[in-house]
C-alpha positions in Angstrom: 13.5 23.4 4.9 11.6 25.1 7.7 13.3 25.4 11.1 11.8 22.9 13.5 11.1 25.7 16.0 9.1 27.7 13.5 5.3 27.7 13.5 3.9 26.3 10.2 0.6 26.7 8.5 -1.0 25.1 5.4 -4.3 24.3 3.6 -4.9 20.6 4.2 -7.8 20.1 1.9 -7.6 19.9 -1.9 -7.7 23.0 -4.0 -11.0 24.1 -5.5 -14.5 25.0 -4.4 -16.1 22.8 -1.7 -18.4 23.1 1.3 -15.5 23.4 3.8 -11.7 23.7 3.8 -9.3 22.9 6.6 -6.3 25.1 7.5 -3.8 23.8 10.0 -1.3 25.6 12.2 1.4 23.8 14.3 4.3 25.1 16.4 5.2 26.9 19.6 3.3 30.1 18.6 0.3 28.4 16.9 -2.2 29.6 19.4 -0.8 33.1 19.5 -0.7 33.5 15.7 -4.3 32.1 15.4 -5.5 34.4 18.1 -4.3 37.4 16.1 -6.8 36.7 13.3 -9.6 34.8 15.1 -12.3 36.5 17.1 -14.6 34.2 19.0 -18.4 34.9 19.1 -18.2 34.7 22.9 -15.4 37.3 23.0 -13.0 34.8 24.7 -9.3 34.7 23.9 -8.0 31.5 22.5 -6.0 30.9 25.6 -9.3 30.6 27.5 -10.7 27.9 25.2 -10.5 24.2 26.3 -8.5 21.6 24.3 -10.5 19.9 21.5 -13.6 22.1 21.9 -15.1 23.2 18.6 -15.7 27.0 18.8 -17.4 29.4 16.5 -15.5 32.5 15.4 -14.7 34.8 12.6 -11.5 35.4 10.7 -10.3 39.0 10.5 -7.4 40.7 8.8 -4.1 40.8 10.7 -3.8 44.1 12.6 -7.2 45.2 11.2 -9.9 43.4 13.1 -12.6 45.5 11.5 -12.4 43.6 8.3 -14.1 40.2 8.5 -12.9 37.5 6.0 -15.0 34.5 6.9 -17.0 32.8 9.7 -15.3 29.6 10.8 -15.2 26.8 13.3 -11.9 26.0 15.0 -10.4 23.9 17.7 -7.1 23.8 19.6 -4.9 20.9 20.8 -2.0 22.0 23.0 1.4 20.3 23.3 2.0 17.5 23.8 -1.5 16.2 23.2 -1.8 16.9 19.5 -1.1 15.2 16.2 2.3 16.8 15.9 3.0 16.9 19.6 3.1 20.8 19.3 0.5 23.5 19.9 -1.9 22.9 17.1 -4.9 24.8 15.7 -7.3 23.6 13.0 -9.6 26.1 11.2 -12.7 24.9 9.3 -13.7 27.6 6.9 -15.8 27.9 3.8 -14.2 25.9 0.9 -13.7 28.5 -1.7 -10.2 28.7 -3.2 -9.9 32.4 -2.7 -11.1 32.5 0.9 -8.8 29.7 2.1 -5.8 31.3 0.4 -6.7 34.7 2.0 -6.8 33.1 5.5 -3.5 31.4 4.9 -2.0 34.7 3.8 -3.1 36.4 7.0 -1.6 33.6 9.1 1.7 34.1 7.3 1.5 37.8 7.9 1.0 37.0 11.6 4.2 35.0 11.8 3.5 31.5 10.5 5.7 29.9 7.8 4.3 27.9 4.9 4.6 24.2 5.7 6.6 21.9 3.4 5.1 18.7 2.0 4.4 16.2 4.9 5.8 18.6 7.5 2.9 18.1 10.0 3.4 14.3 9.9 7.2 14.7 10.0 6.9 16.8 13.2 4.7 14.0 14.6 7.5 11.6 13.9 10.3 13.9 15.2 8.3 14.5 18.4 7.7 10.8 19.0 3.9 10.8 18.2 4.5 8.3 15.4 7.3 6.0 14.4 8.4 5.9 10.8 6.3 2.8 9.9 3.2 4.7 11.1 4.2 7.9 9.3 4.7 5.9 6.1 1.2 4.4 6.6 -0.3 7.9 6.5 0.7 8.4 2.9 -0.4 4.8 2.1 -3.9 5.6 3.5 -4.1 8.8 1.5 -3.0 7.0 -1.7 -4.9 3.8 -1.2 -7.2 2.8 -4.2 -8.6 -0.4 -2.7 -10.3 -1.5 0.5 -7.9 -4.3 1.3 -4.8 -2.0 0.9 -6.5 0.6 3.0 -7.3 -1.9 5.8 -3.7 -3.1 5.8 -2.4 0.5 6.0 -4.7 1.3 8.9 -3.3 -1.7 10.8 0.2 -0.2 10.3 -1.0 3.2 11.5 -2.5 1.6 14.6 0.9 0.2 15.4 0.6 -3.5 14.5 3.9 -3.5 12.5 5.6 -1.4 15.2 4.6 -3.9 17.9 6.2 -6.7 15.9 9.4 -4.8 15.2 9.7 -3.6 18.8 9.2 -7.2 20.1 12.1 -8.4 17.9 14.3 -5.4 18.8 13.7 -6.1 22.6 14.5 -9.8 22.1 18.0 -9.0 20.7 18.6 -6.3 23.3 17.7 -8.9 26.0 20.1 -11.4 24.5 22.9 -8.8 24.5 22.1 -7.8 28.1 22.2 -11.4 29.3 25.6 -12.0 27.7 27.0 -8.7 29.0 25.8 -9.4 32.5 27.3 -12.9 32.4 30.7 -11.4 31.3 30.6 -8.5 33.8 29.4 -10.5 36.8 30.8 -14.0 36.4 30.7 -14.7 40.1 27.0 -13.8 40.4 25.5 -14.9 37.0 26.1 -18.3 35.5 28.0 -18.2 32.2 25.7 -18.4 29.1 26.1 -21.4 26.8 26.4 -19.5 23.4 25.2 -22.5 21.4 22.0 -22.6 23.5 21.1 -19.3 22.0 21.0 -20.7 18.4 17.4 -22.0 18.5 16.0 -18.7 19.9 17.8 -16.5 17.4 16.9 -18.9 14.5 13.3 -18.7 15.5 13.4 -14.9 15.4 15.1 -15.1 12.0 12.1 -17.0 10.7 9.7 -14.4 12.1 11.5 -11.7 10.3 11.6 -13.8 7.1 7.8 -14.1 7.3 7.5 -10.3 7.5 9.8 -9.9 4.5 8.0 -12.6 2.5 4.7 -10.7 3.1 6.0 -7.9 0.8 5.1 -9.7 -2.4 1.5 -10.1 -1.4 1.5 -6.6 0.2 2.4 -5.1 -3.2 -0.6 -7.0 -4.7 -2.9 -5.3 -2.2 -1.4 -2.0 -3.1 -0.9 -2.2 -6.9 -3.5 -4.9 -7.7 -3.1 -8.2 -9.6 -2.5 -8.7 -13.3 -5.0 -11.0 -15.1 -4.2 -11.9 -18.7 -6.9 -13.0 -21.1 -5.3 -15.6 -23.4 -6.5 -17.7 -26.3 -6.5 -18.2 -30.0 -8.1 -15.6 -32.2 -11.9 -15.0 -32.2 -12.7 -16.9 -29.0 -14.2 -13.8 -27.4 -11.4 -12.4 -25.3 -12.3 -8.8 -26.0 -16.0 -9.4 -25.1 -14.9 -10.9 -21.8 -12.7 -7.8 -21.0 -15.7 -5.5 -21.8 -18.1 -7.6 -19.7 -15.5 -7.8 -16.8 -14.9 -4.0 -16.5 -18.5 -3.1 -17.4 -18.0 -0.9 -20.5 -16.8 -1.2 -24.1 -13.1 -1.0 -23.7 -11.9 -3.3 -26.5 -13.1 -3.3 -30.1 -15.2 -6.4 -30.8 -15.8 -7.8 -34.3 -16.2 -11.2 -35.9 -12.9 -10.7 -37.8 -10.0 -12.7 -36.5 -7.0 -10.7 -35.3 -9.0 -7.5 -34.4 -6.9 -7.1 -31.2 -3.3 -6.7 -32.2 -2.0 -4.9 -29.1 -2.4 -5.5 -25.4 -5.5 -3.6 -24.1 -5.4 -2.8 -20.3 -8.2 -1.8 -18.0 -8.6 -2.1 -14.2 -11.6 -2.7 -12.0 -12.2 -3.3 -8.3 -13.5 -6.7 -7.1 -14.5 -6.9 -3.4 -11.7 -4.5 -2.3 -9.0 -5.8 -4.7 -7.7 -4.0 -7.7 -7.7 -6.3 -10.8 -5.8 -5.2 -13.9 -7.2 -7.0 -16.9 -5.2 -7.4 -20.1 -6.9 -8.3 -23.4 -4.3 -9.8 -25.7 -3.8 -10.7 -29.3 -4.9 -14.2 -30.3 -2.0 -16.7 -30.2 -1.7 -18.6 -33.5 0.7 -19.2 -36.4 0.8 -16.1 -38.5 2.9 -14.6 -41.3 1.6 -11.1 -40.7 4.4 -8.9 -39.3 2.0 -6.8 -37.1 0.1 -9.9 -35.8 3.4 -11.6 -34.9 4.4 -8.6 -32.7 1.0 -8.7 -31.0 1.4 -12.5 -30.3 4.9 -11.8 -28.9 3.3 -9.2 -26.5 0.7 -11.8 -25.5 3.3 -14.3 -24.5 5.2 -11.7 -22.6 2.0 -10.8 -20.8 1.7 -14.4 -19.6 5.1 -14.2 -18.1 4.3 -11.1 -16.0 0.7 -11.8 -14.9 -0.6 -13.4 -11.7 -3.6 -15.2 -13.2 -4.3 -16.4 -16.8 -7.8 -16.6 -18.1 -7.5 -19.3 -20.8 -10.4 -18.8 -23.2 -11.8 -21.6 -25.3 -14.7 -21.5 -27.7 -17.7 -23.7 -26.9 -18.7 -23.3 -30.6 -15.8 -25.3 -31.8 -13.7 -28.4 -30.9 -10.4 -28.3 -29.1 -7.6 -27.7 -31.6 -3.8 -28.2 -31.6 -3.6 -24.4 -31.2 -5.5 -24.6 -27.9 -3.2 -27.4 -26.6 -0.1 -25.4 -27.7 -1.3 -22.3 -25.9 -2.0 -24.3 -22.8 1.6 -25.7 -22.9 2.9 -22.1 -23.2 0.8 -21.0 -20.1 1.8 -24.1 -18.2 5.5 -23.4 -19.0 5.4 -20.3 -16.7 3.5 -22.1 -13.9 0.7 -19.5 -13.7 -2.7 -19.8 -11.9 -5.1 -20.8 -14.7 -8.8 -20.4 -15.0 -10.4 -22.1 -18.0 -13.1 -20.1 -19.6 -15.5 -21.8 -22.0 -17.0 -18.9 -23.9 -20.1 -18.6 -26.2 -22.1 -21.2 -24.3 -25.2 -19.6 -25.8 -24.2 -21.1 -29.2 -23.4 -24.6 -28.1 -23.5 -26.8 -25.1 -19.9 -26.9 -23.6 -18.1 -30.2 -23.4 -16.6 -29.7 -19.9 -15.7 -33.4 -19.5 -13.6 -33.3 -22.7 -11.8 -30.2 -21.4 -11.0 -31.8 -18.1 -9.7 -35.0 -19.7 -7.6 -33.2 -22.4 -5.9 -30.8 -19.9 -5.7 -33.4 -17.1 -7.8 -31.4 -14.6 -8.7 -33.1 -11.4 -11.8 -31.0 -10.7 -14.2 -28.6 -12.4 -13.3 -25.8 -9.9 -11.1 -23.9 -12.4 -13.6 -24.0 -15.2 -16.1 -21.1 -15.8 -18.9 -21.2 -18.4 -19.3 -17.7 -20.0 -21.6 -16.0 -22.5 -21.1 -12.3 -23.4 -23.5 -11.6 -26.3 -23.9 -8.0 -27.2 -27.0 -6.2 -25.8 -27.9 -9.3 -23.7 -27.2 -10.3 -20.1 -23.7 -11.7 -19.5 -23.4 -15.2 -18.0 -20.6 -16.3 -15.8 -18.7 -13.0 -15.3 -19.7 -12.7 -11.6 -18.5 -16.3 -11.0 -15.3 -15.5 -12.9 -14.6 -12.6 -10.6 -15.1 -14.7 -7.5 -12.8 -17.4 -8.8 -10.0 -14.8 -9.6 -10.5 -13.4 -6.1 -10.2 -16.9 -4.6 -7.1 -17.7 -6.6 -5.3 -14.6 -5.2 -6.8 -13.9 -1.8 -8.2 -17.1 -0.3 -5.3 -19.3 -1.6 -2.5 -16.8 -1.0 -3.5 -13.9 1.2 -4.9 -13.9 4.7 -6.7 -10.6 5.1 -6.3 -10.9 8.9 -2.6 -10.8 8.5 -0.4 -7.7 8.3 1.6 -7.2 5.1 4.5 -4.8 4.4 4.2 -2.8 1.2 7.1 -0.5 1.7 10.4 -1.2 -0.1 12.5 0.7 2.5 11.1 -1.5 5.3 11.8 -4.6 3.4 15.4 -3.5 2.7 16.1 -2.8 6.4 14.7 -6.2 7.4 16.8 -7.9 4.7 19.9 -6.3 6.1 18.9 -7.5 9.5 18.5 -11.1 8.2 22.0 -10.8 6.7 23.4 -9.9 10.1 21.5 -12.7 11.8 23.0 -15.2 9.4 26.4 -14.0 10.4 25.5 -14.4 14.1 24.2 -18.0 13.6 27.3 -18.9 11.6 29.4 -17.4 14.4 27.6 -19.4 17.1 28.3 -22.6 15.2 31.9 -21.6 15.0 32.5 -20.7 18.7 32.3 -16.9 18.3 33.6 -15.0 21.4 31.1 -13.5 23.9 32.3 -9.9 23.2 32.0 -10.2 19.4 28.6 -11.9 19.7 27.3 -9.2 22.0 28.6 -6.5 19.7 27.0 -8.1 16.6 23.6 -8.6 18.4 23.6 -4.9 19.4 24.2 -4.1 15.7 21.2 -6.3 14.8 19.0 -4.4 17.2 20.1 -1.1 15.7 19.3 -2.5 12.2 15.9 -3.5 13.3 15.3 0.0 14.8 15.9 1.5 11.4 12.5 0.1 10.3 11.0 2.3 13.0 13.2 5.3 12.0 15.6 5.3 14.9 19.0 6.8 14.0 17.9 6.8 10.3 19.8 9.1 7.9 18.4 12.6 7.4 18.4 12.2 3.6 16.1 9.2 3.9 13.7 11.1 6.1 13.7 14.0 3.6 12.9 11.6 0.8 10.0 9.9 2.6 8.2 13.1 3.6 8.7 14.8 0.3 6.2 12.4 -1.1 3.5 13.7 1.2 1.0 16.4 0.2 1.2 19.9 1.7 -0.9 20.1 4.9 -0.4 16.5 6.0 
C-alpha cells in the first residue's frame, strides 16, 4: 500500500487506442512533479496557472526537456479544492497505449508512485471529501448497466443517503445529550421521563427499517429482474424469448420438447435490466433428459420475480395448463398470462379469466410471434412486466440501498435499538440508556465510514479500477 503522504499517478482511462487518455496525479508534490515534465506554450510555470484553467502544453522527458513526447491539455486543482482534497493535476493526452504509458513512466521517474486501485477515491474519503456511502456509489456508477441503477447511484453520490444517515445519527446524539445534561445538571434541567422517549426512538427505528427494506428492490435495480417463460411443450415459449430480446437466442421447431435446458438472455426495458429464461415445457414425461429439464423449469419458477405463463390460442385449455398454473400459484409469483399464436385462432380470453378466476384482463397479453413476420404484443408485454416490478413495487423517486455492507451496519443498528426499547419498557437506568444510545450513534456512523476497520476499507477500494 502506498504511503498516504506520497504523490500518486495513474492512467484513468481504459487501455487501448482512443482519441484522448487521462492521466491523474494527486498528492503534496503533484504540481512540482507535473511541472518537471510539462512545458506550457506560454512559458509559464505551473505555479503561475490558475486553478481549474485548462492549459495547452507539451510533455517532455524528465531531465531532458529537448525531447517532446506529446502535446497535451492539463489543469490543476490545489488542496483542499480538488477531488482528493490534495494537490491534483489531470493531463489529457492523445489516447494511444504507448504514449500514455510513456507519460506515466516519466511521472514515476520524476517522483510519483503508481496508484493502487481506487486510491484517488480512497484519498477523497480519507480527506473528508466523500463519506463511505458516496465513495461506494462511485464504483456503482462505473459498474452500472441500467439507467435506473445509475440514477439511484447518482443520488447516493450527491449525498441523499448520507443526509438520511446523518439525520438519524444526530437524533440519537441529541437524545444522549439530553439525558446526560439532565443527569449532570439536575437543579437546572428537568429530569427526562425515559418512557416518553419510546415513541421517538420507535419512529426512528421504523425509518431505518424502511431503508433496510429498500435493499431488496435496490438489488433489482442493480442486477435486474428474473422473468421465467413457463408453459407446456410447443406453446411458443422459445419464440417469445427470441422476440423479447430481438434475436434468435433459442432454437425454435415444431417438435415438442426442443428446449430441454434453461436458456437465459437479458435485455434492457426503459432503464431496467430484465433477465428472461426460456424453460422446458412442463408435462408428464418418461424421458430422463426431459424430466431433468422440467425439474429446472420448476426451480426457475421458485427463483424468478415474474412468471410469463404461456397458453396456446390454437388449442383448448387442458389439465396440464391448470396443473402448471397451480405450481406457479404455489410460489405466489407475479403472473402475466400470455395467449400465444393468436394469428392461428381467435383467443378465448373470457374462458381464461373464468378458468383461472381472474378479476380483470389486465394481466393477459395476446401475442403472435410468427417467423419472418411482425411480432404482436411483445411491446405490450414489456410494459406489463415493467409495471409489475416498477410501478407496483418501486418508486423511482425514492432512494434504495444496494450495498450489503450498508445493510449489515443498519441491521446491527436495529438490533441495538430493539435492546434500547426493551430497556425503556423495563426501567433501564439513565446511565446505561445513555451509553447504549451513544453506541447506536456509533453503529449508524459506520454506514458513513466513521471509525470503520481498516480491513473493510481495504476491501472496498480494492474493487475499484486503477485511476479512480
